[in-house]
CHARMM internal coordinates of N, CA and C (Angstrom, degrees):
IC EDIT
DIST 1 N 1 CA 1.4338
DIST 1 CA 1 C 1.5339
ANGL 1 N 1 CA 1 C 108.67
DIST 1 C 2 N 1.3045
ANGL 1 CA 1 C 2 N 115.51
DIHE 1 N 1 CA 1 C 2 N 138.01
DIST 2 N 2 CA 1.4575
ANGL 1 C 2 N 2 CA 121.70
DIHE 1 CA 1 C 2 N 2 CA -179.95
DIST 2 CA 2 C 1.5274
ANGL 2 N 2 CA 2 C 110.45
DIHE 1 C 2 N 2 CA 2 C -81.25
DIST 2 C 3 N 1.3340
ANGL 2 CA 2 C 3 N 117.31
DIHE 2 N 2 CA 2 C 3 N 139.07
DIST 3 N 3 CA 1.4596
ANGL 2 C 3 N 3 CA 121.66
DIHE 2 CA 2 C 3 N 3 CA 177.22
DIST 3 CA 3 C 1.5213
ANGL 3 N 3 CA 3 C 110.60
DIHE 2 C 3 N 3 CA 3 C -70.68
DIST 3 C 4 N 1.3208
ANGL 3 CA 3 C 4 N 116.39
DIHE 3 N 3 CA 3 C 4 N 145.67
DIST 4 N 4 CA 1.4550
ANGL 3 C 4 N 4 CA 121.99
DIHE 3 CA 3 C 4 N 4 CA 179.18
DIST 4 CA 4 C 1.5149
ANGL 4 N 4 CA 4 C 109.87
DIHE 3 C 4 N 4 CA 4 C -133.30
DIST 4 C 5 N 1.3167
ANGL 4 CA 4 C 5 N 115.47
DIHE 4 N 4 CA 4 C 5 N 148.90
DIST 5 N 5 CA 1.4544
ANGL 4 C 5 N 5 CA 121.71
DIHE 4 CA 4 C 5 N 5 CA 168.95
DIST 5 CA 5 C 1.5162
ANGL 5 N 5 CA 5 C 106.41
DIHE 4 C 5 N 5 CA 5 C -107.87
DIST 5 C 6 N 1.3132
ANGL 5 CA 5 C 6 N 116.61
DIHE 5 N 5 CA 5 C 6 N 120.99
DIST 6 N 6 CA 1.4552
ANGL 5 C 6 N 6 CA 121.19
DIHE 5 CA 5 C 6 N 6 CA -176.60
DIST 6 CA 6 C 1.5276
ANGL 6 N 6 CA 6 C 108.70
DIHE 5 C 6 N 6 CA 6 C -118.71
DIST 6 C 7 N 1.3483
ANGL 6 CA 6 C 7 N 116.82
DIHE 6 N 6 CA 6 C 7 N 105.77
DIST 7 N 7 CA 1.4682
ANGL 6 C 7 N 7 CA 118.33
DIHE 6 CA 6 C 7 N 7 CA 176.34
DIST 7 CA 7 C 1.5326
ANGL 7 N 7 CA 7 C 110.20
DIHE 6 C 7 N 7 CA 7 C -67.53
DIST 7 C 8 N 1.3111
ANGL 7 CA 7 C 8 N 116.34
DIHE 7 N 7 CA 7 C 8 N 132.71
DIST 8 N 8 CA 1.4509
ANGL 7 C 8 N 8 CA 120.97
DIHE 7 CA 7 C 8 N 8 CA 179.49
DIST 8 CA 8 C 1.5290
ANGL 8 N 8 CA 8 C 109.76
DIHE 7 C 8 N 8 CA 8 C -95.60
DIST 8 C 9 N 1.2999
ANGL 8 CA 8 C 9 N 116.19
DIHE 8 N 8 CA 8 C 9 N -41.09
DIST 9 N 9 CA 1.4575
ANGL 8 C 9 N 9 CA 120.85
DIHE 8 CA 8 C 9 N 9 CA 178.32
DIST 9 CA 9 C 1.5265
ANGL 9 N 9 CA 9 C 108.64
DIHE 8 C 9 N 9 CA 9 C -152.74
DIST 9 C 10 N 1.2984
ANGL 9 CA 9 C 10 N 116.51
DIHE 9 N 9 CA 9 C 10 N 149.69
DIST 10 N 10 CA 1.4596
ANGL 9 C 10 N 10 CA 121.37
DIHE 9 CA 9 C 10 N 10 CA 179.33
DIST 10 CA 10 C 1.5156
ANGL 10 N 10 CA 10 C 109.21
DIHE 9 C 10 N 10 CA 10 C -138.77
DIST 10 C 11 N 1.3077
ANGL 10 CA 10 C 11 N 114.79
DIHE 10 N 10 CA 10 C 11 N 145.61
DIST 11 N 11 CA 1.4598
ANGL 10 C 11 N 11 CA 121.00
DIHE 10 CA 10 C 11 N 11 CA 175.14
DIST 11 CA 11 C 1.5178
ANGL 11 N 11 CA 11 C 107.14
DIHE 10 C 11 N 11 CA 11 C -133.98
DIST 11 C 12 N 1.3297
ANGL 11 CA 11 C 12 N 115.60
DIHE 11 N 11 CA 11 C 12 N 125.05
DIST 12 N 12 CA 1.4536
ANGL 11 C 12 N 12 CA 121.29
DIHE 11 CA 11 C 12 N 12 CA -179.79
DIST 12 CA 12 C 1.5164
ANGL 12 N 12 CA 12 C 108.90
DIHE 11 C 12 N 12 CA 12 C -118.73
DIST 12 C 13 N 1.3089
ANGL 12 CA 12 C 13 N 116.17
DIHE 12 N 12 CA 12 C 13 N 145.07
DIST 13 N 13 CA 1.4588
ANGL 12 C 13 N 13 CA 120.51
DIHE 12 CA 12 C 13 N 13 CA 171.19
DIST 13 CA 13 C 1.5172
ANGL 13 N 13 CA 13 C 106.74
DIHE 12 C 13 N 13 CA 13 C -118.81
DIST 13 C 14 N 1.3167
ANGL 13 CA 13 C 14 N 116.31
DIHE 13 N 13 CA 13 C 14 N 126.04
DIST 14 N 14 CA 1.4610
ANGL 13 C 14 N 14 CA 121.59
DIHE 13 CA 13 C 14 N 14 CA -179.83
DIST 14 CA 14 C 1.5165
ANGL 14 N 14 CA 14 C 107.16
DIHE 13 C 14 N 14 CA 14 C -118.12
DIST 14 C 15 N 1.3102
ANGL 14 CA 14 C 15 N 116.14
DIHE 14 N 14 CA 14 C 15 N 122.81
DIST 15 N 15 CA 1.4573
ANGL 14 C 15 N 15 CA 120.97
DIHE 14 CA 14 C 15 N 15 CA -179.27
DIST 15 CA 15 C 1.5272
ANGL 15 N 15 CA 15 C 110.04
DIHE 14 C 15 N 15 CA 15 C -97.19
DIST 15 C 16 N 1.3072
ANGL 15 CA 15 C 16 N 115.71
DIHE 15 N 15 CA 15 C 16 N 163.78
DIST 16 N 16 CA 1.4702
ANGL 15 C 16 N 16 CA 123.22
DIHE 15 CA 15 C 16 N 16 CA 177.19
DIST 16 CA 16 C 1.5308
ANGL 16 N 16 CA 16 C 112.01
DIHE 15 C 16 N 16 CA 16 C 54.61
DIST 16 C 17 N 1.3274
ANGL 16 CA 16 C 17 N 116.81
DIHE 16 N 16 CA 16 C 17 N 41.37
DIST 17 N 17 CA 1.4661
ANGL 16 C 17 N 17 CA 121.62
DIHE 16 CA 16 C 17 N 17 CA 177.41
DIST 17 CA 17 C 1.5199
ANGL 17 N 17 CA 17 C 108.70
DIHE 16 C 17 N 17 CA 17 C -68.22
DIST 17 C 18 N 1.3349
ANGL 17 CA 17 C 18 N 116.92
DIHE 17 N 17 CA 17 C 18 N 133.26
DIST 18 N 18 CA 1.4642
ANGL 17 C 18 N 18 CA 122.13
DIHE 17 CA 17 C 18 N 18 CA -179.00
DIST 18 CA 18 C 1.5187
ANGL 18 N 18 CA 18 C 113.03
DIHE 17 C 18 N 18 CA 18 C -112.27
DIST 18 C 19 N 1.3306
ANGL 18 CA 18 C 19 N 117.96
DIHE 18 N 18 CA 18 C 19 N -22.99
DIST 19 N 19 CA 1.4621
ANGL 18 C 19 N 19 CA 120.19
DIHE 18 CA 18 C 19 N 19 CA -179.02
DIST 19 CA 19 C 1.5206
ANGL 19 N 19 CA 19 C 108.94
DIHE 18 C 19 N 19 CA 19 C -164.18
DIST 19 C 20 N 1.3333
ANGL 19 CA 19 C 20 N 115.75
DIHE 19 N 19 CA 19 C 20 N 149.34
DIST 20 N 20 CA 1.4623
ANGL 19 C 20 N 20 CA 122.28
DIHE 19 CA 19 C 20 N 20 CA 173.99
DIST 20 CA 20 C 1.5180
ANGL 20 N 20 CA 20 C 107.01
DIHE 19 C 20 N 20 CA 20 C -130.57
DIST 20 C 21 N 1.3275
ANGL 20 CA 20 C 21 N 116.29
DIHE 20 N 20 CA 20 C 21 N 128.08
DIST 21 N 21 CA 1.4643
ANGL 20 C 21 N 21 CA 121.78
DIHE 20 CA 20 C 21 N 21 CA 178.43
DIST 21 CA 21 C 1.5194
ANGL 21 N 21 CA 21 C 109.41
DIHE 20 C 21 N 21 CA 21 C -118.24
DIST 21 C 22 N 1.3235
ANGL 21 CA 21 C 22 N 115.61
DIHE 21 N 21 CA 21 C 22 N 132.70
DIST 22 N 22 CA 1.4596
ANGL 21 C 22 N 22 CA 121.73
DIHE 21 CA 21 C 22 N 22 CA 175.27
DIST 22 CA 22 C 1.5175
ANGL 22 N 22 CA 22 C 107.05
DIHE 21 C 22 N 22 CA 22 C -118.79
DIST 22 C 23 N 1.3173
ANGL 22 CA 22 C 23 N 116.75
DIHE 22 N 22 CA 22 C 23 N 122.74
DIST 23 N 23 CA 1.4636
ANGL 22 C 23 N 23 CA 120.56
DIHE 22 CA 22 C 23 N 23 CA -178.45
DIST 23 CA 23 C 1.5204
ANGL 23 N 23 CA 23 C 110.40
DIHE 22 C 23 N 23 CA 23 C -77.86
DIST 23 C 24 N 1.3160
ANGL 23 CA 23 C 24 N 115.35
DIHE 23 N 23 CA 23 C 24 N 166.59
DIST 24 N 24 CA 1.4595
ANGL 23 C 24 N 24 CA 121.36
DIHE 23 CA 23 C 24 N 24 CA 170.52
DIST 24 CA 24 C 1.5319
ANGL 24 N 24 CA 24 C 107.84
DIHE 23 C 24 N 24 CA 24 C -70.55
DIST 24 C 25 N 1.3147
ANGL 24 CA 24 C 25 N 116.37
DIHE 24 N 24 CA 24 C 25 N 156.05
DIST 25 N 25 CA 1.4630
ANGL 24 C 25 N 25 CA 120.78
DIHE 24 CA 24 C 25 N 25 CA 173.66
DIST 25 CA 25 C 1.5257
ANGL 25 N 25 CA 25 C 107.80
DIHE 24 C 25 N 25 CA 25 C -79.09
DIST 25 C 26 N 1.3389
ANGL 25 CA 25 C 26 N 117.03
DIHE 25 N 25 CA 25 C 26 N 130.45
DIST 26 N 26 CA 1.4634
ANGL 25 C 26 N 26 CA 121.20
DIHE 25 CA 25 C 26 N 26 CA -179.03
DIST 26 CA 26 C 1.5273
ANGL 26 N 26 CA 26 C 110.26
DIHE 25 C 26 N 26 CA 26 C -130.21
DIST 26 C 27 N 1.3043
ANGL 26 CA 26 C 27 N 115.29
DIHE 26 N 26 CA 26 C 27 N 155.25
DIST 27 N 27 CA 1.4619
ANGL 26 C 27 N 27 CA 122.50
DIHE 26 CA 26 C 27 N 27 CA 175.45
DIST 27 CA 27 C 1.5197
ANGL 27 N 27 CA 27 C 107.60
DIHE 26 C 27 N 27 CA 27 C -67.16
DIST 27 C 28 N 1.3263
ANGL 27 CA 27 C 28 N 117.60
DIHE 27 N 27 CA 27 C 28 N 129.40
DIST 28 N 28 CA 1.4686
ANGL 27 C 28 N 28 CA 120.56
DIHE 27 CA 27 C 28 N 28 CA -178.01
DIST 28 CA 28 C 1.5241
ANGL 28 N 28 CA 28 C 113.91
DIHE 27 C 28 N 28 CA 28 C -86.83
DIST 28 C 29 N 1.3409
ANGL 28 CA 28 C 29 N 117.56
DIHE 28 N 28 CA 28 C 29 N -0.16
DIST 29 N 29 CA 1.4538
ANGL 28 C 29 N 29 CA 121.08
DIHE 28 CA 28 C 29 N 29 CA 178.98
DIST 29 CA 29 C 1.5156
ANGL 29 N 29 CA 29 C 113.73
DIHE 28 C 29 N 29 CA 29 C 77.04
DIST 29 C 30 N 1.3343
ANGL 29 CA 29 C 30 N 117.05
DIHE 29 N 29 CA 29 C 30 N 3.64
DIST 30 N 30 CA 1.4655
ANGL 29 C 30 N 30 CA 121.29
DIHE 29 CA 29 C 30 N 30 CA -179.16
DIST 30 CA 30 C 1.5289
ANGL 30 N 30 CA 30 C 111.26
DIHE 29 C 30 N 30 CA 30 C -125.38
DIST 30 C 31 N 1.3347
ANGL 30 CA 30 C 31 N 115.73
DIHE 30 N 30 CA 30 C 31 N 24.68
DIST 31 N 31 CA 1.4533
ANGL 30 C 31 N 31 CA 119.83
DIHE 30 CA 30 C 31 N 31 CA 178.89
DIST 31 CA 31 C 1.5173
ANGL 31 N 31 CA 31 C 114.36
DIHE 30 C 31 N 31 CA 31 C 86.86
DIST 31 C 32 N 1.3170
ANGL 31 CA 31 C 32 N 116.32
DIHE 31 N 31 CA 31 C 32 N 13.86
DIST 32 N 32 CA 1.4580
ANGL 31 C 32 N 32 CA 119.67
DIHE 31 CA 31 C 32 N 32 CA 179.86
DIST 32 CA 32 C 1.5112
ANGL 32 N 32 CA 32 C 111.27
DIHE 31 C 32 N 32 CA 32 C -142.16
DIST 32 C 33 N 1.3236
ANGL 32 CA 32 C 33 N 115.15
DIHE 32 N 32 CA 32 C 33 N -164.44
DIST 33 N 33 CA 1.4569
ANGL 32 C 33 N 33 CA 121.72
DIHE 32 CA 32 C 33 N 33 CA -177.61
DIST 33 CA 33 C 1.5183
ANGL 33 N 33 CA 33 C 109.75
DIHE 32 C 33 N 33 CA 33 C -133.59
DIST 33 C 34 N 1.3385
ANGL 33 CA 33 C 34 N 115.48
DIHE 33 N 33 CA 33 C 34 N 157.13
DIST 34 N 34 CA 1.4614
ANGL 33 C 34 N 34 CA 120.96
DIHE 33 CA 33 C 34 N 34 CA -178.80
DIST 34 CA 34 C 1.5247
ANGL 34 N 34 CA 34 C 109.44
DIHE 33 C 34 N 34 CA 34 C -144.87
DIST 34 C 35 N 1.3148
ANGL 34 CA 34 C 35 N 115.41
DIHE 34 N 34 CA 34 C 35 N 148.41
DIST 35 N 35 CA 1.4636
ANGL 34 C 35 N 35 CA 121.73
DIHE 34 CA 34 C 35 N 35 CA 170.44
DIST 35 CA 35 C 1.5181
ANGL 35 N 35 CA 35 C 106.41
DIHE 34 C 35 N 35 CA 35 C -149.08
DIST 35 C 36 N 1.3216
ANGL 35 CA 35 C 36 N 116.08
DIHE 35 N 35 CA 35 C 36 N 158.29
DIST 36 N 36 CA 1.4564
ANGL 35 C 36 N 36 CA 119.01
DIHE 35 CA 35 C 36 N 36 CA -179.37
DIST 36 CA 36 C 1.5162
ANGL 36 N 36 CA 36 C 110.94
DIHE 35 C 36 N 36 CA 36 C -123.12
DIST 36 C 37 N 1.3107
ANGL 36 CA 36 C 37 N 114.80
DIHE 36 N 36 CA 36 C 37 N 153.14
DIST 37 N 37 CA 1.4470
ANGL 36 C 37 N 37 CA 123.64
DIHE 36 CA 36 C 37 N 37 CA 175.06
DIST 37 CA 37 C 1.5259
ANGL 37 N 37 CA 37 C 105.64
DIHE 36 C 37 N 37 CA 37 C -123.10
DIST 37 C 38 N 1.3215
ANGL 37 CA 37 C 38 N 116.99
DIHE 37 N 37 CA 37 C 38 N 120.42
DIST 38 N 38 CA 1.4664
ANGL 37 C 38 N 38 CA 121.39
DIHE 37 CA 37 C 38 N 38 CA -178.77
DIST 38 CA 38 C 1.5160
ANGL 38 N 38 CA 38 C 109.66
DIHE 37 C 38 N 38 CA 38 C -116.22
DIST 38 C 39 N 1.3260
ANGL 38 CA 38 C 39 N 115.86
DIHE 38 N 38 CA 38 C 39 N 134.40
DIST 39 N 39 CA 1.4589
ANGL 38 C 39 N 39 CA 121.97
DIHE 38 CA 38 C 39 N 39 CA 178.25
DIST 39 CA 39 C 1.5233
ANGL 39 N 39 CA 39 C 108.19
DIHE 38 C 39 N 39 CA 39 C -117.08
DIST 39 C 40 N 1.3259
ANGL 39 CA 39 C 40 N 114.56
DIHE 39 N 39 CA 39 C 40 N 125.91
DIST 40 N 40 CA 1.4542
ANGL 39 C 40 N 40 CA 121.32
DIHE 39 CA 39 C 40 N 40 CA -179.16
DIST 40 CA 40 C 1.5177
ANGL 40 N 40 CA 40 C 109.27
DIHE 39 C 40 N 40 CA 40 C -109.91
DIST 40 C 41 N 1.3299
ANGL 40 CA 40 C 41 N 115.53
DIHE 40 N 40 CA 40 C 41 N 142.70
DIST 41 N 41 CA 1.4591
ANGL 40 C 41 N 41 CA 121.04
DIHE 40 CA 40 C 41 N 41 CA 179.78
DIST 41 CA 41 C 1.5139
ANGL 41 N 41 CA 41 C 111.67
DIHE 40 C 41 N 41 CA 41 C -125.93
DIST 41 C 42 N 1.3022
ANGL 41 CA 41 C 42 N 114.35
DIHE 41 N 41 CA 41 C 42 N -177.42
DIST 42 N 42 CA 1.4541
ANGL 41 C 42 N 42 CA 122.34
DIHE 41 CA 41 C 42 N 42 CA -179.15
DIST 42 CA 42 C 1.5262
ANGL 42 N 42 CA 42 C 109.63
DIHE 41 C 42 N 42 CA 42 C -71.34
DIST 42 C 43 N 1.3423
ANGL 42 CA 42 C 43 N 117.34
DIHE 42 N 42 CA 42 C 43 N 125.60
DIST 43 N 43 CA 1.4629
ANGL 42 C 43 N 43 CA 118.83
DIHE 42 CA 42 C 43 N 43 CA 176.82
DIST 43 CA 43 C 1.5302
ANGL 43 N 43 CA 43 C 110.60
DIHE 42 C 43 N 43 CA 43 C -68.54
DIST 43 C 44 N 1.3080
ANGL 43 CA 43 C 44 N 117.14
DIHE 43 N 43 CA 43 C 44 N 142.63
DIST 44 N 44 CA 1.4649
ANGL 43 C 44 N 44 CA 121.80
DIHE 43 CA 43 C 44 N 44 CA -179.79
DIST 44 CA 44 C 1.5206
ANGL 44 N 44 CA 44 C 110.58
DIHE 43 C 44 N 44 CA 44 C -62.44
DIST 44 C 45 N 1.3199
ANGL 44 CA 44 C 45 N 116.25
DIHE 44 N 44 CA 44 C 45 N 128.91
DIST 45 N 45 CA 1.4555
ANGL 44 C 45 N 45 CA 121.43
DIHE 44 CA 44 C 45 N 45 CA 175.28
DIST 45 CA 45 C 1.5131
ANGL 45 N 45 CA 45 C 115.01
DIHE 44 C 45 N 45 CA 45 C 70.71
DIST 45 C 46 N 1.3295
ANGL 45 CA 45 C 46 N 118.67
DIHE 45 N 45 CA 45 C 46 N 15.31
DIST 46 N 46 CA 1.4602
ANGL 45 C 46 N 46 CA 120.61
DIHE 45 CA 45 C 46 N 46 CA -177.69
DIST 46 CA 46 C 1.5178
ANGL 46 N 46 CA 46 C 109.50
DIHE 45 C 46 N 46 CA 46 C -145.97
DIST 46 C 47 N 1.3058
ANGL 46 CA 46 C 47 N 116.29
DIHE 46 N 46 CA 46 C 47 N 152.72
DIST 47 N 47 CA 1.4579
ANGL 46 C 47 N 47 CA 119.32
DIHE 46 CA 46 C 47 N 47 CA 177.89
DIST 47 CA 47 C 1.5261
ANGL 47 N 47 CA 47 C 111.49
DIHE 46 C 47 N 47 CA 47 C -113.35
DIST 47 C 48 N 1.3221
ANGL 47 CA 47 C 48 N 117.59
DIHE 47 N 47 CA 47 C 48 N 9.92
DIST 48 N 48 CA 1.4677
ANGL 47 C 48 N 48 CA 119.77
DIHE 47 CA 47 C 48 N 48 CA -178.44
DIST 48 CA 48 C 1.5143
ANGL 48 N 48 CA 48 C 111.11
DIHE 47 C 48 N 48 CA 48 C -109.71
DIST 48 C 49 N 1.3216
ANGL 48 CA 48 C 49 N 114.87
DIHE 48 N 48 CA 48 C 49 N 136.85
DIST 49 N 49 CA 1.4621
ANGL 48 C 49 N 49 CA 120.04
DIHE 48 CA 48 C 49 N 49 CA 175.96
DIST 49 CA 49 C 1.5123
ANGL 49 N 49 CA 49 C 112.43
DIHE 48 C 49 N 49 CA 49 C 68.86
DIST 49 C 50 N 1.2991
ANGL 49 CA 49 C 50 N 116.29
DIHE 49 N 49 CA 49 C 50 N 178.57
DIST 50 N 50 CA 1.4551
ANGL 49 C 50 N 50 CA 121.80
DIHE 49 CA 49 C 50 N 50 CA 177.78
DIST 50 CA 50 C 1.5082
ANGL 50 N 50 CA 50 C 110.54
DIHE 49 C 50 N 50 CA 50 C -125.55
DIST 50 C 51 N 1.3128
ANGL 50 CA 50 C 51 N 115.53
DIHE 50 N 50 CA 50 C 51 N 154.27
DIST 51 N 51 CA 1.4493
ANGL 50 C 51 N 51 CA 122.07
DIHE 50 CA 50 C 51 N 51 CA 179.04
DIST 51 CA 51 C 1.5219
ANGL 51 N 51 CA 51 C 108.91
DIHE 50 C 51 N 51 CA 51 C -109.94
DIST 51 C 52 N 1.3386
ANGL 51 CA 51 C 52 N 117.01
DIHE 51 N 51 CA 51 C 52 N 132.36
DIST 52 N 52 CA 1.4582
ANGL 51 C 52 N 52 CA 120.27
DIHE 51 CA 51 C 52 N 52 CA 178.55
DIST 52 CA 52 C 1.5237
ANGL 52 N 52 CA 52 C 109.01
DIHE 51 C 52 N 52 CA 52 C -61.70
DIST 52 C 53 N 1.3304
ANGL 52 CA 52 C 53 N 115.63
DIHE 52 N 52 CA 52 C 53 N 120.75
DIST 53 N 53 CA 1.4587
ANGL 52 C 53 N 53 CA 122.02
DIHE 52 CA 52 C 53 N 53 CA -179.61
DIST 53 CA 53 C 1.5227
ANGL 53 N 53 CA 53 C 110.82
DIHE 52 C 53 N 53 CA 53 C -99.28
DIST 53 C 54 N 1.3429
ANGL 53 CA 53 C 54 N 116.27
DIHE 53 N 53 CA 53 C 54 N -41.35
DIST 54 N 54 CA 1.4572
ANGL 53 C 54 N 54 CA 120.73
DIHE 53 CA 53 C 54 N 54 CA -175.50
DIST 54 CA 54 C 1.5193
ANGL 54 N 54 CA 54 C 109.53
DIHE 53 C 54 N 54 CA 54 C -151.50
DIST 54 C 55 N 1.3182
ANGL 54 CA 54 C 55 N 116.35
DIHE 54 N 54 CA 54 C 55 N 135.97
DIST 55 N 55 CA 1.4622
ANGL 54 C 55 N 55 CA 121.58
DIHE 54 CA 54 C 55 N 55 CA 171.65
DIST 55 CA 55 C 1.5149
ANGL 55 N 55 CA 55 C 107.88
DIHE 54 C 55 N 55 CA 55 C -125.45
DIST 55 C 56 N 1.3199
ANGL 55 CA 55 C 56 N 115.68
DIHE 55 N 55 CA 55 C 56 N 128.62
DIST 56 N 56 CA 1.4518
ANGL 55 C 56 N 56 CA 121.93
DIHE 55 CA 55 C 56 N 56 CA 178.75
DIST 56 CA 56 C 1.5248
ANGL 56 N 56 CA 56 C 107.71
DIHE 55 C 56 N 56 CA 56 C -114.67
DIST 56 C 57 N 1.3260
ANGL 56 CA 56 C 57 N 116.54
DIHE 56 N 56 CA 56 C 57 N 124.79
DIST 57 N 57 CA 1.4612
ANGL 56 C 57 N 57 CA 121.67
DIHE 56 CA 56 C 57 N 57 CA 176.64
DIST 57 CA 57 C 1.5205
ANGL 57 N 57 CA 57 C 107.88
DIHE 56 C 57 N 57 CA 57 C -99.55
DIST 57 C 58 N 1.3170
ANGL 57 CA 57 C 58 N 115.75
DIHE 57 N 57 CA 57 C 58 N 124.19
DIST 58 N 58 CA 1.4584
ANGL 57 C 58 N 58 CA 122.03
DIHE 57 CA 57 C 58 N 58 CA -178.90
DIST 58 CA 58 C 1.5225
ANGL 58 N 58 CA 58 C 108.71
DIHE 57 C 58 N 58 CA 58 C -108.54
DIST 58 C 59 N 1.3340
ANGL 58 CA 58 C 59 N 117.46
DIHE 58 N 58 CA 58 C 59 N 128.25
DIST 59 N 59 CA 1.4611
ANGL 58 C 59 N 59 CA 122.22
DIHE 58 CA 58 C 59 N 59 CA -178.58
DIST 59 CA 59 C 1.5214
ANGL 59 N 59 CA 59 C 110.10
DIHE 58 C 59 N 59 CA 59 C -126.35
DIST 59 C 60 N 1.3313
ANGL 59 CA 59 C 60 N 115.35
DIHE 59 N 59 CA 59 C 60 N 146.54
DIST 60 N 60 CA 1.4577
ANGL 59 C 60 N 60 CA 120.93
DIHE 59 CA 59 C 60 N 60 CA 175.44
DIST 60 CA 60 C 1.5259
ANGL 60 N 60 CA 60 C 108.74
DIHE 59 C 60 N 60 CA 60 C -157.93
DIST 60 C 61 N 1.3124
ANGL 60 CA 60 C 61 N 115.50
DIHE 60 N 60 CA 60 C 61 N 156.48
DIST 61 N 61 CA 1.4659
ANGL 60 C 61 N 61 CA 120.16
DIHE 60 CA 60 C 61 N 61 CA 174.24
DIST 61 CA 61 C 1.5231
ANGL 61 N 61 CA 61 C 110.85
DIHE 60 C 61 N 61 CA 61 C -78.09
DIST 61 C 62 N 1.3312
ANGL 61 CA 61 C 62 N 117.21
DIHE 61 N 61 CA 61 C 62 N -17.72
DIST 62 N 62 CA 1.4593
ANGL 61 C 62 N 62 CA 122.72
DIHE 61 CA 61 C 62 N 62 CA -177.49
DIST 62 CA 62 C 1.5275
ANGL 62 N 62 CA 62 C 109.67
DIHE 61 C 62 N 62 CA 62 C -117.11
DIST 62 C 63 N 1.3297
ANGL 62 CA 62 C 63 N 116.43
DIHE 62 N 62 CA 62 C 63 N 124.01
DIST 63 N 63 CA 1.4625
ANGL 62 C 63 N 63 CA 121.09
DIHE 62 CA 62 C 63 N 63 CA -176.97
DIST 63 CA 63 C 1.5305
ANGL 63 N 63 CA 63 C 112.39
DIHE 62 C 63 N 63 CA 63 C -58.91
DIST 63 C 64 N 1.3189
ANGL 63 CA 63 C 64 N 117.26
DIHE 63 N 63 CA 63 C 64 N -40.04
DIST 64 N 64 CA 1.4665
ANGL 63 C 64 N 64 CA 121.37
DIHE 63 CA 63 C 64 N 64 CA -178.19
DIST 64 CA 64 C 1.5274
ANGL 64 N 64 CA 64 C 112.59
DIHE 63 C 64 N 64 CA 64 C -63.21
DIST 64 C 65 N 1.3251
ANGL 64 CA 64 C 65 N 117.21
DIHE 64 N 64 CA 64 C 65 N -25.13
DIST 65 N 65 CA 1.4693
ANGL 64 C 65 N 65 CA 120.19
DIHE 64 CA 64 C 65 N 65 CA 178.61
DIST 65 CA 65 C 1.5319
ANGL 65 N 65 CA 65 C 111.80
DIHE 64 C 65 N 65 CA 65 C -64.72
DIST 65 C 66 N 1.3188
ANGL 65 CA 65 C 66 N 117.08
DIHE 65 N 65 CA 65 C 66 N -20.44
DIST 66 N 66 CA 1.4701
ANGL 65 C 66 N 66 CA 120.93
DIHE 65 CA 65 C 66 N 66 CA -177.52
DIST 66 CA 66 C 1.5286
ANGL 66 N 66 CA 66 C 112.56
DIHE 65 C 66 N 66 CA 66 C -97.54
DIST 66 C 67 N 1.3347
ANGL 66 CA 66 C 67 N 116.87
DIHE 66 N 66 CA 66 C 67 N 5.66
DIST 67 N 67 CA 1.4609
ANGL 66 C 67 N 67 CA 119.85
DIHE 66 CA 66 C 67 N 67 CA 174.90
DIST 67 CA 67 C 1.5215
ANGL 67 N 67 CA 67 C 109.15
DIHE 66 C 67 N 67 CA 67 C -63.24
DIST 67 C 68 N 1.3142
ANGL 67 CA 67 C 68 N 115.72
DIHE 67 N 67 CA 67 C 68 N 143.58
DIST 68 N 68 CA 1.4609
ANGL 67 C 68 N 68 CA 121.04
DIHE 67 CA 67 C 68 N 68 CA 178.69
DIST 68 CA 68 C 1.5254
ANGL 68 N 68 CA 68 C 107.76
DIHE 67 C 68 N 68 CA 68 C -117.26
DIST 68 C 69 N 1.3168
ANGL 68 CA 68 C 69 N 115.63
DIHE 68 N 68 CA 68 C 69 N 124.55
DIST 69 N 69 CA 1.4600
ANGL 68 C 69 N 69 CA 121.06
DIHE 68 CA 68 C 69 N 69 CA 179.56
DIST 69 CA 69 C 1.5236
ANGL 69 N 69 CA 69 C 108.97
DIHE 68 C 69 N 69 CA 69 C -101.61
DIST 69 C 70 N 1.3179
ANGL 69 CA 69 C 70 N 116.00
DIHE 69 N 69 CA 69 C 70 N 139.70
DIST 70 N 70 CA 1.4629
ANGL 69 C 70 N 70 CA 121.44
DIHE 69 CA 69 C 70 N 70 CA 175.99
DIST 70 CA 70 C 1.5176
ANGL 70 N 70 CA 70 C 108.70
DIHE 69 C 70 N 70 CA 70 C -123.38
DIST 70 C 71 N 1.3137
ANGL 70 CA 70 C 71 N 116.71
DIHE 70 N 70 CA 70 C 71 N 157.99
DIST 71 N 71 CA 1.4650
ANGL 70 C 71 N 71 CA 118.98
DIHE 70 CA 70 C 71 N 71 CA 176.83
DIST 71 CA 71 C 1.5280
ANGL 71 N 71 CA 71 C 109.80
DIHE 70 C 71 N 71 CA 71 C -64.03
DIST 71 C 72 N 1.3056
ANGL 71 CA 71 C 72 N 116.53
DIHE 71 N 71 CA 71 C 72 N 153.75
DIST 72 N 72 CA 1.4559
ANGL 71 C 72 N 72 CA 121.23
DIHE 71 CA 71 C 72 N 72 CA 176.23
DIST 72 CA 72 C 1.5244
ANGL 72 N 72 CA 72 C 108.13
DIHE 71 C 72 N 72 CA 72 C -63.94
DIST 72 C 73 N 1.3343
ANGL 72 CA 72 C 73 N 116.07
DIHE 72 N 72 CA 72 C 73 N 131.80
DIST 73 N 73 CA 1.4496
ANGL 72 C 73 N 73 CA 120.49
DIHE 72 CA 72 C 73 N 73 CA 179.83
DIST 73 CA 73 C 1.5165
ANGL 73 N 73 CA 73 C 110.54
DIHE 72 C 73 N 73 CA 73 C -85.41
DIST 73 C 74 N 1.3292
ANGL 73 CA 73 C 74 N 116.81
DIHE 73 N 73 CA 73 C 74 N 138.46
DIST 74 N 74 CA 1.4597
ANGL 73 C 74 N 74 CA 119.91
DIHE 73 CA 73 C 74 N 74 CA 171.48
DIST 74 CA 74 C 1.5192
ANGL 74 N 74 CA 74 C 108.26
DIHE 73 C 74 N 74 CA 74 C -135.66
DIST 74 C 75 N 1.3159
ANGL 74 CA 74 C 75 N 114.35
DIHE 74 N 74 CA 74 C 75 N 137.56
DIST 75 N 75 CA 1.4545
ANGL 74 C 75 N 75 CA 120.37
DIHE 74 CA 74 C 75 N 75 CA -177.46
DIST 75 CA 75 C 1.5050
ANGL 75 N 75 CA 75 C 109.76
DIHE 74 C 75 N 75 CA 75 C -114.07
END
COOR INIT
IC SEED 1 N 1 CA 1 C
IC BUILD
């Protein structure tokens, strides 16, 4: 049997975040759905634009499983 490393839980801290993009949920063509979450940070040595720091691809067989809920906004 081949050895495996199986992450159970992960926690990341990303500093100097400049933008977060969440894609629409789309059919992945394999009987499921996919959406991505992209986090952009400050580019090294520059103050213009953002650099992709992390992209997370979320997959599920059920589209509703990929819904993202946010707290109610009040201004």
